[in-house]
Every structure is written in C-alpha cells, then in structure tokens.
N, C-alpha and C positions, 0 to 999 in steps of 0.2 A: 504494500500500500504506500503510495506516495505521500509526502507531507501535505500536499494540497488536498488529496483525497480525504485524509483524516480530518482536516479542517472543514471540508465540504460536508462530510458525514455529521460532524458535530453541529454544524449550522442547520442541517436538515432535521436533526433531533430537536434542536431548540426552537426552530422557526417553521419547519415544514408541516407540523401538525399531522404527520402520517400516523395511521392507526397501528401499523406493524413495527417490527424491529428494523430500524435503518441499517444496523450492522449486518443483518441477514440478506440485505439486497445485493444483488450482483451489480457491478458498476454499470452494466448495460440495461438493467431493469428499468422499465417505463415508470417514472415517478408518478405520472398522472394516473396510471392504472393502479399504482400502489396507494393512491388516495390524496395526492397533492392537488390542492384546489388553487384557483387563480389568485385569490387574496394571499394565500400562504406563499405562493411563488414570488409575489412582490416582496414579501417579508424576507424570504430567502435571498433574493437579489440584493436587497438593501444590506443585509448582514454580510453577504459576500463582498460587496463594495467596501464596507467598513473593514472587514478582516484582511482583505488583500490590497487595500488602498488603491482601488481602481474605480472606474465608472464605466458601466456597460453602455456602449454606443447604441443608438436607435436601431441599427441593423441587427443587433443581438437581442433586442427586446421582443422575443417571440417564444412560442411554446417549445420549439425545437431546441433552443439553447438550454432550456431548463428541464428537458425531458428525461435525462438520466444523469447519474453521477459522472459518467464518462464525458458527456457533452458539456456539462458544467466545468469539469476539469480542463477540457480543451479550451473553452472560452477564457477561463481564468489564466491559463498558460499563455494564450495569445496576448491577453491584456497586460500581463506582468512582464512579457518579453520586450514590450515597447518602452 
C-alpha cells in the first residue's frame, strides 16, 4: 500500500460515510457501488485537498475521478507531481 493510499483510505473512513469496511475494499472497487453518495464525495474531495495541499481542477470534478481508491490515487499523484 502506498503512502497516498493509506491517507486516501483514512479520508474515506472519516468522510466517505461508507457502510462497509474501507480496509476491505480493493483499490479498484467502485466506491459508489460501495455506498459513496454525492455529498460525501464532496467531503472526501475537500479532505483530500487539505491532506495533500492540492486543488482539484474542474476537469477532475467528476464521478470518474472519485470512483475508486485507484482513480483517486492517480489524480492525487498527478496533482502532487506538478
């Protein structure tokens, strides 16, 4: 597990309001199918911005970016690389 993934999972636990165990989710599991709602995804995004000191650009503000731990990890990696 990457350092980013651990932080992402922690944020999902605290802000994702998912009914199940976030630790049991595969990195490619669909977070929306696991119970992530639109409001919670905004809370997750804001927590990610704070944790990684980034701002998600408008092009990333979509369901696909926040659909799995892997897609969130890729987005964060892209934003922190710049």
